[in-house]
C-alpha positions in Angstrom: 0.0 0.1 -0.1 2.8 2.4 0.7 4.4 2.1 -2.7 3.4 4.6 -5.5 4.0 3.8 -9.2 5.5 6.5 -11.5 3.5 7.0 -14.6 6.4 8.7 -16.4 10.0 7.5 -16.9 12.4 9.8 -15.1 15.2 9.1 -17.5 16.0 11.7 -20.2 13.5 10.6 -23.0 12.9 12.1 -26.4 10.6 15.1 -26.2 8.5 13.7 -29.3 5.0 12.5 -28.8 2.8 10.3 -30.8 1.1 13.4 -32.2 4.4 14.9 -33.1 5.4 11.8 -35.0 2.0 11.6 -36.8 2.4 15.4 -37.7 5.9 14.6 -39.1 4.5 11.6 -41.1 1.8 13.8 -42.5 4.3 16.6 -43.6 6.4 13.9 -45.2 3.5 12.4 -47.1 2.4 16.0 -48.2 5.9 16.8 -49.4 6.2 13.4 -51.2 2.8 14.0 -53.0 3.9 17.7 -53.9 7.5 16.4 -55.2 5.7 13.7 -57.1 3.2 16.2 -58.7 6.1 18.4 -59.5 8.1 15.6 -61.1 5.0 14.5 -63.1 4.7 18.1 -64.5 8.2 18.5 -65.3 9.0 15.0 -66.7 5.9 13.4 -68.1 3.7 16.4 -68.7 6.5 18.1 -70.7 7.5 15.1 -72.6 11.3 15.3 -71.5 12.8 12.2 -70.0 15.9 12.4 -68.0 18.9 10.2 -68.9 19.7 7.0 -67.1 22.8 8.6 -65.6 20.8 11.6 -64.4 18.2 9.2 -62.7 21.1 7.3 -61.0 22.7 10.6 -59.7 19.7 12.1 -58.4 18.2 8.9 -56.8 21.4 8.2 -55.0 21.6 11.5 -53.5 17.9 11.6 -52.7 18.3 8.2 -50.9 21.6 8.6 -49.3 21.2 12.1 -47.9 18.2 11.3 -45.6 19.6 8.0 -44.6 22.9 9.4 -43.6 20.9 12.4 -41.8 18.9 9.8 -39.8 22.1 8.0 -38.9 23.8 11.1 -37.6 20.6 12.1 -35.7 19.8 8.8 -34.2 23.4 8.3 -32.9 23.7 11.7 -31.5 20.5 11.9 -29.4 22.0 13.3 -26.4 22.8 16.5 -28.4 19.2 17.0 -29.6 18.4 19.7 -27.2 21.5 21.9 -28.4 20.9 24.4 -31.1 24.5 24.2 -32.1 24.0 20.4 -32.9 21.2 21.2 -35.3 23.0 24.1 -37.1 26.1 22.1 -37.3 24.3 19.1 -38.7 22.5 21.3 -41.2 25.6 23.0 -42.3 27.4 19.8 -42.7 24.6 18.3 -44.8 24.5 21.4 -46.9 28.2 20.8 -47.5 27.5 17.2 -48.3 25.0 18.2 -51.0 27.1 20.9 -52.4 30.2 18.5 -52.8 27.9 15.9 -54.5 26.6 18.5 -56.9 30.2 19.5 -57.7 31.1 15.9 -58.4 27.9 15.4 -60.5 29.2 18.2 -62.6 32.7 17.1 -62.8 32.2 13.2 -63.3 30.1 12.2 -66.3 30.2 8.4 -65.8 28.7 8.2 -62.3 28.0 4.9 -60.6 25.3 4.3 -57.8 28.0 2.4 -55.8 30.1 5.5 -55.6 27.6 7.4 -53.5 27.1 4.5 -51.0 30.9 4.1 -50.7 31.4 7.8 -50.0 28.4 8.0 -47.7 29.8 5.0 -45.7 32.9 7.1 -45.0 31.2 10.4 -44.7 28.3 9.5 -42.2 30.6 8.7 -39.3 32.7 11.9 -40.2 29.6 14.1 -40.2 28.4 12.5 -36.9 31.8 13.2 -35.3 31.9 16.8 -36.5 28.4 17.5 -35.5 29.0 16.2 -32.0 32.1 18.2 -31.7 30.4 21.4 -32.8 27.7 20.7 -30.3 30.1 20.2 -27.5 32.2 23.1 -28.4 29.4 25.7 -29.1 26.3 24.2 -27.5 24.8 25.4 -24.3 
């Protein structure tokens, strides 16, 4: 009779709730539908079809960037509350996209394997740099 049961966990948990995840999912679905509609208008509606190489480049970048972002964010959960972590991560991901755009312009015979090989090395590096930025500049 003397014991009480805590309804919440006292450990540091993620601030996200089910409603937050559902809103995020809804935003992703709306974004995917908008992107799909835009692609339909630009590609199918205009009659222009991108080259096979262009599809490989952009699909690889479109898949690897969110996957790498998820890896970095998931592995750095103790820095989520620091604004410096998010700014550093966004800056590093912008650098990642910019470097790939430069590579796409310079290399004509691009292979999908190269993206995943580069991202395998790049993801731990971005994670390390983002956490160092958070520790150095975070509050």
